[in-house]
N, C-alpha and C positions, 0 to 999 in steps of 0.2 A: 282668722281668729274668731272663736265663737263669742256670742254675747253672754255675759254672766248675769245670774239672777241677783236681785237686790239682796244684800246681806251675805252673799257668797264670799268666802274668804279666798283671796287670790294671792298666791306666793309672789313676792316682789324682792328685788334688790334695791337697797337704799343707800344713798350717799348723803352723809350729814356733815355740815360745816357750821361751826360757831366761831365768830370773830368778836372778841371783846376788847373795847377801847376804854381804858381807865387810867387817869392821871398820867397821860402821855405815853403809856405802854400799850402794846397790842399783844393779845394772846389768841392763838388759833387752835381750835380742837376740831379734828376731822376724822371720820372713820367711815367704813363701808360695812354693811351688815345685810342680813336677810330678815324678812318679816312677812307680813301679809297686809292686804288692803281690802277694804270693802266699802260699799256705799249704803247708807240708810237715809232715805228721803233726799234732802239736798246737802247732806253732810258726808264728807270723805273721812274715813278712819284709816290711820296708819299705825300698825302695831309691830314693835320690834324690841329686841333686847340690846342693851348697851353695856359693854364691858368697860368699867372704869378701873384702871390699874390701882388707884389708891383706895377704892372702897369695895369693888366687886361688881356683881351683876345687878343691873337695873332694868326692870320691865317698863317700857314706855308706850303710851298711847297718845297719839295726836288726833283730835277731832277737829276737822277743818271745815269752814264755810267761807263765803266771800268776805265777810266783815268781822269774823270772830274765829279764834282758835282756842281750844282747851287742851292742856297738856297734863297728863298724869304720869308720875314716875313712882315705882314701888320696888322695894327690895332693899339694897344697901343704903339707898337714900329714898326719901318720900317727898313728893312735891305735887301740889295741885295748883294750877294757875289758869285763869282765863285771860285772854288777850283780846281787847276790842279796839279796833282802829279808831284813833283819835280820843281814846278814853283812858282814864287811870283806873286800874283794877288792883285788888288785894289778893294775896295768896300766901301759902305756907311752904316752907322748905325744912325738912327734918333730916338730920344725920347724927353721927355718933357724938357730935359736939352740942347738940340741942335742937330747939325749934326756933326758926327765924321767920319773922313777919316780913313779907315782900310787898312792895308797891311797884307797879309797872305802868309806865306811860308808853302806849304803843303808837309809834309814829308812822310806820309803813307796814303794809301787809298785802301780799299778792299770792293768789292761788291760781295756778294754771294747770288744767288737767285735760287729758285726752282719754275720755272714758272708753272709747272704742279700742284704742291700743293699750289701755291700762298703764298709762305713764303720766307723770306730771311733776310739778315742782311747787314748793311753797317757800316763800321768803318773808321775813319780817325783821323789823328794826324796832328796838325798844330801849327805854331808859329804865334801869333797875335800881331800886332803893331798898336797902336792907336795914330795918330798924331805924329809919330816918336818915341813913347815910348813903350817899351815892355809891353804887357798885359798878357803874360804867354804862356804856352804850353797847348793846348786843345786836349783832347781825346774824340771823339764823337762816340757813339755806338747806332745804331737804329736796333731793331728787329721788323719784322712785320709778321703777319700771317692772312690768310683769316679767316673771321668770319664764323663759322659753321652754316649752315642753315639746319634745320631738319624738 
């Protein structure tokens, strides 16, 4: 496998899983999709499209480093959120119902990557509050792997 230049977009397969625990209930959202991956400096970028049956297509960017993640979603919904390990951060979520102020307390964050083989995983756990009300504990897992070209 050849080494890729910094910033080069590499096609990847992505497995996404979100597990939400709220008021004794558990909701799981998982899907597989294709996207691309690139590195700029010490940051890893994952870019993909998410199809949400209730709202439509959402373009997603994850910007990842060891202690911080930034997520942007655009399309049928809009969201911008920074996650910092051990810190509380603010963000915004917009959909057809309006704009919601988010507060996130990030409890765990792990980025494992194998840049030689272009694969890795990202996991985080956080507490979400929307307009001052608890919306649950979220466990996010993303696995990515370079698409084989033969």
